[in-house]
N, C-alpha and C positions, 0 to 999 in steps of 0.2 A: 411280451405284455400284450394281453388280449384287448383289442380295440372295443370300446363300448358300442353297443347296437344302437343305431339312430332310431329315435321314436318319430313316427309320423301320424299326426302332427306332433311337434315339439312345443310344449308349453312356453308361451312368452316369446316365440320366435316366428318371424314370418315364414310362410311356407316356401317362398322363394329362397330365403336363406337356408332353410333346412334341405332343400333340394340341391343348393349349391354345395353344401357338405356332402350330400349323397353322391353327386356327380364327381367330387373331388376323391371320394373313397373308392371308386372303381366303376367298371363297366356293368357289373351285376353285384348289388349290394344287399346284404341282409338287413332288414329293418324290423321294427315292431309297429304294428297297427294299434289303434285303440283297444284296451283290454289286455295288451301284452301279446297279441296274436302275431305269431312270426310270419314273414313274408319276404319276398325279394323284389328289388326294382331293377329294371334294365334301363340303363342310361345312354349307351352308345348306339351308334347306327348299326353296327354289326350285331350287337346283342338284341336290339329291338327287332331287327329283321328276322332273327331266329325265333323270337318269341311270337311273332306274327304268322309263323308257319303252323297251320292247323294240324299238321301230322305230328308235331311235337308238343303243343300246347292246346288245351281245349277251353271252351268257354263255359261248359255245363259244370256246375258245382258238384255233381255226382262224382267227379274225379278227384275231389278233395276230401279224403277220409276224415280229416279233423273236424269238418263241418257237420259229420253225421255220427261220430263215435263218442261224443260227449267232451272231446278235447276242447272244442270252442263252445262256450255256454249258449243255451238257447236264446238268451236275451242279449246277445252280442249285437250292438247297434247297426253294424254294417250288413246284418242279414237282410235288411230292407233292400240292399243292392245285389246280394249274392243268392238269395234263396227263391226269388220269384221267377217263375217259368215265363219269361218274356224273351223277345227276340235276340237281345244282346247276350242272353245266357244260354244260347242253344248252338248246336253244331250240326253239320251234315244235313240230312233230309228235313229234320224238323225246322232248322233255320231257314233253308231254301223255301220251304212251303210258306212260312210266314213272310219272308222277304218278298217273294213273288207277289203276294197279295198287295202289300203296301207300295211295291214298286210299280204295279199297274195303275195305282192312283197318283203316286207322287212322281209325276213324269217330268222330264226336262221342259217340255212345252208348257206345263202348268206353272213350273217355278219361273220360267222366263216371262210368262204373262203377268207375273206379280210385280214387275218393275214399276208400272205406274202407281200401284198401291203403296209400295215401299216409299217411293219418292213423296207421295202425298202425306203419309204418315210422318216421314222425317220433316217435311216442310211445316206441317201443323205443330210439331214438337218445337221446332226452332222458332216458330213465330210466337209461341207461348212461353218462351224463356222469361223468367223473372227479370225485371228491369232493375236488378240490384248491381252492386259493384262486383259481386262475385255470383257465379252460378255453379251448382254441383252437377256436372254432366252425367254422373251416374244416376242420380235421381230423376233428372229432367230429360235425358236423351238416351244414353246407352243401355239403360234398363227397359224403359217403356217402349222403345222401338222394336227390339226382338219380341217382347211379349205380345205386343199388338199385331205384329206381322204373323207370328205362328198361330195366334188365336184367330185372327181374321181368316187365315188359310184353312183352318179346321171348323170354322163356324162357331166359335165360342163367343158368346155375347160379351159386349164391353164390361157389363157390370160384374161379370164372373172372373174377369182376367186377374184382379188382385189375388183371388183365392188360388189361382193356378201358380202365380209367382210365389206365394207364401208356402204352399205345399212343397214346391220344388226346393226352395231354400232349406227347408227342414230335412227333406229326404237326402239331399247331398251333403248336409252338414257333418263335419267330423265331431262335433260336440253334442249333437242331439242325443237324447236318451233313446233307449229302445222303445219306450212307451211313446215318445214324441215322434220318432221316425215312423213307427207303426201306425200312429193315429193319422199322420199326414197321408200314409199310403192308403189307409182305409178311405179317408176323405176323397183322395184322387180317384181311386177306383170307383167308388160310388158315383162321383160326379160323371165320369166318362161312361159309365153304364147308363145313366139317365140321358146323357147326350146322344148316345147311339140310339136309344128307344125314340127320342125326340126326331132324330133325322130319318128313322124309318117311317114315322108318321108324316113328317113334313120335310121332304128332301129339299136341299138347297144347292147352290152353286159353291160347294166347299168340299175340302178333302175327306171329311167324315162321310159325306154322301157318296163321294167317289169310292171310297174304301168299301162301303156296303155294297155298291154296284160291282166292284171287282171281286168281292167275295162270293158272288152268286155262282161262280165257276170253281171256287176253291174251298168252300165248306168249312171255314173256320168257326170255331164256337164263339159265342158272345164273350167269354172270358179272354180268349186269344185276341179278339178284336180290341177289347178294352186295354189289354196289355200293350198292344202295338200303339194305341192312341197315346197312352200316358208316357210310354218311353220315347216316342218320337217328339212329342210336344216338350217334354223336359229337355231332351237333348237338343231339341231344335231351337231353344232360346238360351239356356243357361250358358253354354259356350260362347255364343255371340255376344252376350252381355259383357262377359269378361274380356273377350277379344277386343271389342270396341274401347272399353275403358282403358286397357293397357296400350292400345294403339294411340290414343290421345296423348297419354304420358310420353311415349317413345317419340312420337312426332314433335312434341314440344321441346323435347331434350336433344333432338337431332334436327336443328333448323335447316341445314343444307339439304338434307334428304326431303324434308318437308317442302322446301322451296322448289325442288326438282319436281316432286309429285304435283304441286299446284301448277307450275309453268308448263309441264309436259302432260298434264292429265294421266299421271301414272298411277292411278288409284288401285287398279288390278294388281300391279306389281307391289304396291304398299301392302295389300292384303296378304299376298304370297309370302313377302318378306316378314311380315308380322307372325304368320303362321310358323315360320322357320325359327325366328328370333325369340318370340314370346308367346308361344302357343298357350292358350288358356287351360289346356289339358295338362295337368301335373302328374296325374296318376291314372292312366286309362284303366277301365274296369278289369277285374280279376281275369286271369287265365290260370290254368292248372296244368302242371307238367304230367303228361300221359305216362312217362316212364323216367327212370333216372337218365339225366341228360347233363351234358356239359355246355354251358352257354358262356361264350367269351372267356373260356378257361376256368369257369367257376362251376363246381359240382352242384346240381340242383336235384334234390331227390324227388321221386315220383310223388305226385299229389301236392306238391309245394304250391302255395299261392305266388303268383307273379304279376306285379304291375309293371307298366312301361311308362317312361317319363316322356311327356309330350314335347319337351324342349330337347328332344334328340337332335334337332337342328343346330344346337350349340356344340355338337361333337367336333372338336377341332381335328380329330383323326380323319374326318370325312369331308367337312366343309372348310374351305379356305376362309380366313378372317371370320371365324364363326361368331365371335363376340362383337362384331361390328355390324351395326344395322345399315344395310345398303340395299336399296331396291333394285340395283343392277346385278345382284347375286343370281346365280342359276338355281332355278327351283324345280327342275324337272324331275328330281327324285324325292319330292315332298313326301313325308310320313306323317304329317300332322293329322290326317284323317284316317290313318291306318293303311292297310293293304289287304288284298285278297277278298274272300267272301264277306268279311265284316267291315269293308270299307264304308266310311260313314255316308249313309244314304242322304244326309242333309248337307253335304259338302257344297253343292250348287247354291242352295239357299243361303248358307252362311257367307259364301263369297259375294253373291249378289247384294245382300244386306250391307255387308261391311263396305263394299265399294261405294254403294250409293250413300250411306251415312257419312262416311269420312269425306267424301268429295263435297257433299252439300254443307257439311259443317265448316270445313276449312276454307271453301270458296266463299261462304257467306261471312266468315270472320277471319280474314286473313291475319289479323293481329292477335289472335287469341293466344293467351299465355297462361301458364299454370300460376295459381294463386298460392301454392304451397311448395316447399322444397319436395322434390320426388321422394326423397329418403324419408320424409315424415308421413307419406301416405300409408294408410292401413290396408291390408289385403285379406281377402276371405279366407278363412281358416277351414279348408275343405279337403277331402282326400282326392277327388277326381278332378275339380277345376278350381281355378282361382283367378282373381283380378282385384283391382282396387275397389274398396268399399265406397270410396267418394273421390271425385276428381274435381276440386274447386278450381274454377278458371275465371280469368278476366277476359271478356269477349272482345275488348277493344285495346288490349295492350296495357 
């Protein structure tokens, strides 16, 4: 009997439940994306390690014939993610040229210097919590904090930040139409084109200005700079929003681990364990098989779309006690941010924000509890990332 192909997303089912079924089905599993488009998902540590090998799988959609020969229709909604020539969809010299420019601006020193700003933003958000019996932390903390941090870093004015958030939500949605996703992309690109021009005229102490300065030696086009801006800003807050929301739920349902984190100030370990146990990345962006290849004993034809599952850290074949949240786990072989040339550029920022946000929240409200059963929380229905849509809590127990 042939097993039915799992649809991603599956209507009426949490994406976490869908991925639980996918993980149970094997290390490399055939799925259907929106529109019935076939793909594979790698779920195990050994499979994901192979998928991250740039000699076997590429990021450039030119290696996927179905995207160009009419097999996949031109109005496929996920073309907003696959078709644009940005840094995450490039390989080799093209990728290195773009990454070199943003890396010269997005330095470890610049990220480390953000710590006081992140603390100030977190403190202001906490001080402004509604004095109600319940507070939704997604609306009041875990979403506005990463949005404000990344926008502050790039010099996006406060009044423009809601637009960035809304465009991002549409672009990464699994249910947005082709027209909706395309409209959001047009709005995003137009906005960042204007931002670049503004920073050329009026330089500031921000990453957009630093990017322009770094480009004096690299000669990227305005289009390439705009694509760097939007992809870094989208990736730089969307995943952290979901990581923080999920972390609150997990810490509230693991009181012993939470108590250890508070007592021993183990927040960096909390973040690493969350990245392993409950990564917000559920389907990292597409890769394409460069040739017929066997991945974890599964035959994958050349040109096939391949996603990899961010909770590879739950692979019991590789991690002892994989389904137990424990901040004492060994995190040295972390794959949540990828590996190799496409290792996530924003990893230091995500770690910094998450460590500060969680420590300030739980130190300020040591009796914070969930106001809903965790099983009743809704989760974002997206292909690439997910997290709770709302986390209602009682601040004082």
